[in-house]
N, C-alpha and C positions, 0 to 999 in steps of 0.2 A: 453164676443165677441165685439172686436172692427170693427168701419167701414172697417177699412182694411182687416177683416177677410172674408168678403162678395165675393172677386174679384174670388179668388181660386174657391168658391163654384158657381159662376156664369159658371165660366169658364166650370168647369165640367158640369155643366147642359148644355151649348153649345155644349161640347164634345158628350152628350149623346144625345143630339137632332140629331147631324150628325150622329150618328153612327146607330140611328134608322131607316134612310133614306140614306145610302151612298151613295146609287147608283143615287138618287133624287140629292145630293151634289153635286156630281161629275157631272152630267148633267149641274147643274147649273153652272158649271165652265168651259161648252163646252167640256168636256171629254166624251167620249163612250166607252162602253164593247168593249173587243174583245176577243169573245168564241175561244178557241183551237178547231182546227177542225183536222179531219183526214189528210187533205193535208199539215198542218202545222207540225203535227207528223212526216208524212213523210220526209219533207224537213230537219228538225231537225235532225232527225237520218239520213239523208244523207250528212250533213255536213262534209268537211274535217277537218284536223288540230286536232290537240293536246289539243284544248279545249272541255274537257269532261264534264263539268256541264251540266246536264240535262236541267235545267230552264234557264240558260245563252242562250243555244242552242236553247230552243223554243223561246226566245225571238228574238236572232237573226233569226230564220227562219220567225217569223211572221213580222218582219221589212222587210225583202226582200221581203217576198211576197205580203205585202199590201202597199208596197211603204211608209213605215213609219220611224219617226226617232227615234232611242233609246235616252232617257235621262239616264244618265249612266257615271261615271267616271272609267268605266271600259276598259281600253286599248286594253284587248284582242279582244273587238269586233270591232276594226279598221279592222282587219286583214282579215275579213269576208267582208270588203265593204259596210258596211252600215251606213248610216249617223247616227252621234252621236253627241247629245248636250250635253256638261257639259267639 
């Protein structure tokens, strides 16, 4: 095993450490969790339009109700008037 073989092992160990405490790692980067509420579900179900993907509809509803931006390259989100980055 050469010296170059250690880098992938160290990278894998770092990923393992992050995965053991993913929520803590995300908080450390300034992210917060956003639980799905009944209100979010109702808003997602009431959204108009042809975009029927339930996960996308939930993201749209949460962005609308929580006044948040979506980070996505999904142009269909623009039809719902949410702020989209990317």
